PLY file of the C-alpha trace (Angstrom):
ply
format ascii 1.0
element vertex 308
property float x
property float y
property float z
element edge 307
property int vertex1
property int vertex2
end_header
-6.45 21.29 10.09
-9.25 19.30 11.75
-12.59 19.31 9.97
-15.70 19.80 12.13
-16.89 16.26 11.45
-13.56 14.91 12.76
-13.42 17.01 15.94
-14.80 14.32 18.24
-12.37 11.74 16.84
-9.49 14.21 17.16
-10.33 14.94 20.80
-10.49 11.22 21.58
-7.13 10.52 19.92
-5.53 13.47 21.72
-6.81 12.26 25.10
-5.58 8.72 24.48
-2.15 9.92 23.34
-1.63 11.99 26.47
-2.82 9.16 28.72
-0.60 6.63 26.93
2.44 8.90 27.20
1.84 9.31 30.93
0.90 5.77 31.93
2.27 3.37 29.27
5.31 4.79 27.48
6.65 8.33 27.09
5.96 9.96 23.73
8.26 13.00 23.93
7.94 13.77 20.22
4.35 14.91 20.67
4.74 16.69 23.99
4.44 20.10 22.27
0.78 20.83 21.53
1.32 21.71 17.86
3.15 18.44 17.23
0.45 16.41 18.93
-2.24 18.20 16.94
-0.33 17.57 13.71
0.12 13.90 14.55
-3.60 13.56 15.35
-4.48 15.21 12.03
-2.23 12.79 10.14
-3.75 9.85 12.02
-7.22 10.95 10.97
-6.04 11.30 7.35
-4.71 7.73 7.49
-7.96 6.46 8.96
-9.99 8.23 6.28
-7.91 6.74 3.46
-8.84 3.26 4.62
-12.46 4.22 5.24
-12.77 5.47 1.64
-12.00 1.98 0.34
-14.46 0.47 2.80
-17.11 2.82 1.42
-16.25 1.76 -2.13
-16.71 -1.89 -1.17
-20.22 -1.10 0.01
-21.19 1.04 -2.97
-22.20 0.04 -6.52
-19.18 -0.01 -8.86
-19.71 0.38 -12.58
-18.15 -2.19 -14.88
-16.58 0.76 -16.72
-14.28 1.30 -13.73
-12.69 -2.08 -14.47
-12.13 -1.32 -18.17
-8.66 0.18 -18.80
-9.89 1.42 -22.16
-12.54 3.56 -20.43
-12.06 7.07 -19.03
-13.75 5.79 -15.85
-10.99 3.25 -15.17
-9.81 3.11 -11.56
-7.63 0.15 -10.53
-8.76 0.11 -6.89
-12.40 0.09 -7.91
-11.53 -2.48 -10.58
-9.91 -4.79 -8.02
-12.96 -4.49 -5.75
-15.28 -5.08 -8.70
-13.47 -8.24 -9.82
-13.22 -9.52 -6.26
-16.96 -9.07 -5.76
-17.73 -10.65 -9.13
-15.70 -13.75 -8.26
-12.86 -12.90 -10.69
-10.28 -13.22 -7.96
-7.35 -13.84 -10.29
-7.90 -10.53 -12.06
-8.35 -8.78 -8.71
-5.02 -10.18 -7.43
-3.32 -9.09 -10.65
-4.74 -5.57 -10.43
-3.54 -5.17 -6.84
-0.04 -6.21 -7.86
-0.07 -3.75 -10.75
-1.47 -0.79 -8.83
1.14 -1.39 -6.14
3.95 -1.46 -8.67
2.86 1.56 -10.69
1.48 3.62 -7.78
-0.65 6.71 -8.38
1.19 9.72 -9.76
0.31 13.08 -8.18
-0.40 14.69 -11.58
-0.98 11.87 -14.06
-2.92 9.64 -11.70
-3.13 6.04 -12.93
-2.22 6.93 -16.53
0.85 4.68 -16.74
-0.89 1.64 -15.30
-3.88 2.26 -17.54
-1.66 2.50 -20.62
0.15 -0.76 -19.84
-2.77 -2.80 -18.51
-5.01 -1.46 -21.29
-2.51 -2.26 -24.05
-2.54 1.41 -25.10
-6.18 1.14 -26.06
-5.87 -1.96 -28.25
-7.75 -5.18 -27.46
-7.08 -7.58 -25.89
-5.52 -5.87 -22.89
-3.00 -7.40 -20.52
-5.25 -9.38 -18.20
-3.78 -12.03 -15.91
-4.71 -14.70 -18.44
-2.96 -12.80 -21.23
0.16 -11.90 -19.29
0.71 -15.24 -17.57
0.64 -17.13 -20.89
2.39 -14.56 -23.11
5.43 -13.20 -21.28
7.65 -13.04 -24.41
4.88 -11.16 -26.23
4.61 -8.70 -23.34
8.34 -8.02 -23.39
8.21 -7.42 -27.14
5.20 -5.11 -26.70
7.13 -3.06 -24.14
10.07 -2.76 -26.53
7.84 -1.61 -29.36
6.00 1.01 -27.28
8.80 2.69 -25.36
8.16 6.16 -26.78
4.53 6.26 -25.70
5.11 4.71 -22.28
8.09 6.79 -21.23
5.99 9.96 -21.36
4.06 8.59 -18.39
5.30 8.30 -14.82
5.29 5.97 -11.84
3.87 7.26 -8.56
5.99 8.55 -5.69
6.18 5.19 -3.92
7.72 3.68 -7.07
9.63 6.64 -8.47
12.80 4.61 -9.09
11.09 2.08 -11.36
11.17 2.08 -15.15
9.24 0.70 -18.11
12.42 0.36 -20.17
12.46 -3.12 -21.63
16.27 -3.22 -21.74
16.76 -2.21 -18.10
17.72 -4.80 -15.50
15.17 -3.20 -13.14
12.57 -2.75 -15.86
8.88 -3.64 -15.88
9.37 -6.79 -17.97
11.63 -8.33 -15.33
9.27 -7.30 -12.53
6.27 -8.91 -14.23
8.20 -12.05 -15.18
9.35 -12.44 -11.57
5.79 -12.10 -10.28
4.47 -14.69 -12.74
7.34 -16.97 -11.73
6.49 -16.47 -8.05
2.92 -17.58 -8.75
4.15 -20.37 -11.03
1.16 -21.06 -13.33
-0.88 -23.16 -13.80
-1.06 -22.57 -10.05
-3.32 -19.57 -9.50
-2.46 -16.46 -7.50
-5.16 -17.44 -5.03
-3.60 -20.88 -4.62
-0.14 -19.37 -4.20
-1.05 -17.07 -1.32
-3.20 -19.69 0.36
-0.32 -22.17 0.27
1.84 -19.60 2.08
-0.73 -18.93 4.82
-2.15 -22.44 5.12
-2.87 -23.29 8.76
-2.40 -19.71 9.92
-5.72 -18.54 11.32
-4.31 -15.37 12.88
-4.47 -12.42 10.41
-1.20 -11.04 11.85
0.66 -14.31 11.37
-0.74 -14.70 7.86
0.37 -11.18 6.94
3.84 -11.87 8.31
4.16 -15.14 6.37
3.20 -13.44 3.10
5.45 -10.47 3.85
8.43 -12.79 4.26
7.54 -14.90 1.22
7.12 -11.83 -1.01
10.72 -10.87 -0.24
11.69 -13.10 -3.16
9.83 -10.87 -5.62
12.03 -8.70 -7.83
12.07 -4.97 -6.93
9.66 -5.72 -4.08
11.16 -4.03 -1.07
9.71 -3.21 2.30
7.32 -0.49 1.09
6.03 -2.50 -1.88
5.36 -5.53 0.32
3.54 -3.48 2.93
1.44 -1.58 0.37
0.72 -4.74 -1.64
-0.46 -6.88 1.26
-2.49 -4.18 2.99
-4.29 -3.50 -0.30
-5.14 -7.20 -0.69
-6.87 -6.86 2.68
-8.59 -3.58 1.85
-10.16 -4.75 -1.40
-11.48 -7.87 0.30
-9.25 -10.60 -1.11
-7.57 -11.83 2.08
-8.13 -11.65 5.82
-4.65 -10.46 6.71
-3.48 -7.41 8.64
-0.10 -6.18 9.92
0.43 -6.76 13.60
3.43 -4.43 13.70
4.75 -1.45 11.77
7.59 -3.33 9.99
10.17 -0.66 10.75
13.18 -2.66 9.58
14.32 -1.29 6.21
11.73 1.49 6.52
12.68 5.14 6.07
9.78 7.50 6.77
7.97 5.29 9.31
11.22 4.55 11.14
12.09 8.25 11.34
8.56 8.98 12.52
8.80 6.31 15.22
12.15 7.66 16.39
10.73 11.18 16.54
7.65 10.03 18.44
9.46 7.82 20.94
12.75 9.75 21.35
12.08 13.25 20.01
14.87 12.63 17.51
14.15 11.28 14.03
17.78 10.14 13.68
17.78 8.10 16.88
18.99 4.52 16.40
15.88 2.57 17.24
15.62 -0.78 18.91
13.27 -2.00 16.18
11.64 -4.81 18.12
11.04 -2.64 21.18
9.71 0.26 19.09
7.32 -2.00 17.18
6.01 -3.39 20.47
5.28 0.12 21.77
3.58 1.10 18.50
1.46 -2.06 18.55
0.29 -1.23 22.07
-0.31 2.39 21.06
-2.46 1.26 18.14
-4.55 -0.89 20.47
-5.12 2.05 22.81
-6.01 4.36 19.92
-8.30 1.77 18.37
-6.48 1.77 15.01
-4.47 -0.78 13.06
-0.77 -0.77 12.40
-1.41 0.34 8.84
-2.81 3.62 10.15
0.05 3.92 12.65
2.68 3.29 9.97
1.10 5.68 7.49
0.57 8.52 9.94
4.12 8.26 11.30
5.53 8.39 7.79
3.57 11.50 6.86
3.91 13.24 10.23
7.71 13.12 10.27
7.83 15.02 6.97
6.27 18.05 8.65
5.85 17.40 12.39
5.04 20.97 13.42
2.55 21.95 10.70
-0.05 19.71 9.06
0.44 18.97 5.41
-1.94 16.64 3.54
-0.18 13.87 1.60
-2.98 12.59 -0.62
0 1
1 2
2 3
3 4
4 5
5 6
6 7
7 8
8 9
9 10
10 11
11 12
12 13
13 14
14 15
15 16
16 17
17 18
18 19
19 20
20 21
21 22
22 23
23 24
24 25
25 26
26 27
27 28
28 29
29 30
30 31
31 32
32 33
33 34
34 35
35 36
36 37
37 38
38 39
39 40
40 41
41 42
42 43
43 44
44 45
45 46
46 47
47 48
48 49
49 50
50 51
51 52
52 53
53 54
54 55
55 56
56 57
57 58
58 59
59 60
60 61
61 62
62 63
63 64
64 65
65 66
66 67
67 68
68 69
69 70
70 71
71 72
72 73
73 74
74 75
75 76
76 77
77 78
78 79
79 80
80 81
81 82
82 83
83 84
84 85
85 86
86 87
87 88
88 89
89 90
90 91
91 92
92 93
93 94
94 95
95 96
96 97
97 98
98 99
99 100
100 101
101 102
102 103
103 104
104 105
105 106
106 107
107 108
108 109
109 110
110 111
111 112
112 113
113 114
114 115
115 116
116 117
117 118
118 119
119 120
120 121
121 122
122 123
123 124
124 125
125 126
126 127
127 128
128 129
129 130
130 131
131 132
132 133
133 134
134 135
135 136
136 137
137 138
138 139
139 140
140 141
141 142
142 143
143 144
144 145
145 146
146 147
147 148
148 149
149 150
150 151
151 152
152 153
153 154
154 155
155 156
156 157
157 158
158 159
159 160
160 161
161 162
162 163
163 164
164 165
165 166
166 167
167 168
168 169
169 170
170 171
171 172
172 173
173 174
174 175
175 176
176 177
177 178
178 179
179 180
180 181
181 182
182 183
183 184
184 185
185 186
186 187
187 188
188 189
189 190
190 191
191 192
192 193
193 194
194 195
195 196
196 197
197 198
198 199
199 200
200 201
201 202
202 203
203 204
204 205
205 206
206 207
207 208
208 209
209 210
210 211
211 212
212 213
213 214
214 215
215 216
216 217
217 218
218 219
219 220
220 221
221 222
222 223
223 224
224 225
225 226
226 227
227 228
228 229
229 230
230 231
231 232
232 233
233 234
234 235
235 236
236 237
237 238
238 239
239 240
240 241
241 242
242 243
243 244
244 245
245 246
246 247
247 248
248 249
249 250
250 251
251 252
252 253
253 254
254 255
255 256
256 257
257 258
258 259
259 260
260 261
261 262
262 263
263 264
264 265
265 266
266 267
267 268
268 269
269 270
270 271
271 272
272 273
273 274
274 275
275 276
276 277
277 278
278 279
279 280
280 281
281 282
282 283
283 284
284 285
285 286
286 287
287 288
288 289
289 290
290 291
291 292
292 293
293 294
294 295
295 296
296 297
297 298
298 299
299 300
300 301
301 302
302 303
303 304
304 305
305 306
306 307
């Protein structure tokens, strides 16, 4: 469960959890040793997922990773690459797309690559192309249904569809996002207008989270994933100051299990978020790690299962 290189971190987290439960707020859900060990393992997994992206930001990234018509294409690397090259608009667009498509457990980024890469035909659907050719994009979707419907959205977006004639289809999602930005205003200008005057990364995250509620098919999970990824790839200095449990499913159940030893307990959301924020401070981790580890832990609280 715990790799040798993570043993010191695991021991530290375990010690802090026990001390917090005794002195700050009871954590009955992890009183049993196996549950606490499982929670610690999930916390380390969450920490490592963020650290991987930090490592990518400090490593050379090939231009091929940003090319959807290349086998090396990776949208996270592509977003980092464009951000570092000063192509912020393309980086913002890639983060929106990778959030919407999500990574499928078998097909990986195949669906996003097919759409963004125009099924291998140049030019592909860059921000410049999409924001000035929405009718052409809708027609392209209609003409390529057979090829696209063989590919799948990731688990976080499993209820989405590429069907052009669906009310919840990709065309409407993209059109809503472009409308939210409202060209010729840039994506960068849009987000900076929302967070103008907010120097606190928590307040800035909250302002964008609330503003993004107007996006079509952009619920609680999409907003959280979207905004945390903008931070991770280096586009914005924003970070969640709480776990955003309202409208959450897995994280809310995990919080209820941790704080009340009952995943179906009706939480006082504000009070629970305050405890989790304090817990994160004691553990030395952000609320993204807390939210992610709670979500994964509650799926299998007694035995560690990797959700990668």
